[in-house]
Each structure stands twice: as C-alpha cells, then as structure tokens.
C-alpha positions, 0 to 999 in steps of 0.5 A: 752569140752562138750560130744557129744550127739548121736541122731537119725534123729527122735530124732533131729526132735523131739528136734527141734520141742520141742525147737520151741514150747518152744520159740514161744508158751510157752514163749508167754504164760508165758509172758502173765501170768506175765503181768496178775499177775502184774495187781494184784498189789504189786508183793512182795506178789503176788503168781501168779507173783512168780509162773509165774516167776518160770515157766519162769525160768524153760522154759528158762532152758529147752530151754538152755538145748535143745540148748546145746544138739543140738549144741553137736549133732551127728546125726546117718545117717539112710543110714549108719545103717548096719542091720547085727549088732545092732547099734544106730538107730537099731530096735531089736527084742529079745527073753527073754529066761527066760520068753519066751517073745519077745520084740522090742527095738529101740537103741538110744543115751542117750538123746532120751532114753524113756523106756516107748516107748521101746527106750533104750540108747546105754549106758543102760545095755541092749542097750550096751549088744546088740551093735555089735551083730547079729541075732541069738546071745545070749546076756546077760545084767547085768540089775538092776533087774538081769541078762537078757539072750536074743536071737536076732531075728531080726535087722532092721532100 
C-alpha cells in the first residue's frame, strides 16, 4: 500500500493546477517539438528529436508522479486547525534564541515543503519538533546544522 500524502488545501490546488498545465500546455508543446524535429529527416541521428522525446518522457513521468500524489492525498481541513497547538497547516512565528531572530514557518506535509518559501515539512527536524507545542513553549530541534533552540511566539492558520 502506498503512503498517504498530507497536503494543505493550497498545496492540493497548486498540484492540480500544475497537472492541468502539464497535460494541456506542455504535452502540446512537446508534441509540436517532436513534429518539427521529425521534419528534419532521419530520426536515427536527429538530436532535436532525441531531446524532444526525452523531454516528453520527463513530462509524462512528472504527470504520473503528480497523479499518484493526488490519489494518495489527505487534505488538511483549514477549519479543523487548532491554533492553540502547532499542526500541519499552521503558520508559526518563532524566536531563534541563539541568534535572537524571529522566523515564520508554514508547517506542511512533505509533498509541498519548500524551504525557500519557509514551508517546512512536518517530517523535518524543525517541523517535527514544533508539532504539538503551543505559544510560549521552548522547543529544541536537532537540525543538520546543529541544535536549534526556539520559542514559539505565535500560531495561526
């Protein structure tokens, strides 16, 4: 049995939008590239044709991956998020005690994690350390860069 994939409503919407784009726009673009490359003649030594076919395979793999994720998706109900405790779907403002810096994280399932957007996975060291804690708690996370000690300042949806 495949593992369930936890998504926020926003994550689900983003994946559905990406899937629609790949199926309706990218497939058509690749099909056109293959058609143009075939017109160059002998496909046995046609680099453009090979490149287009490789891109087609990559796009189809990405479509299959997204479809699989969507089949196994469990969507977090925004209304069910309890802002008294950190949950998946919570936006959490924390104070890094060592550096006296505040950060705001959005705790999401691993399928939609994006550290550059401060969307951290519930399975990451920081995300898993925050889960279940409330405002005022001091939490320690054993991250690859070392032990991070932070205080939860705010939890919201």
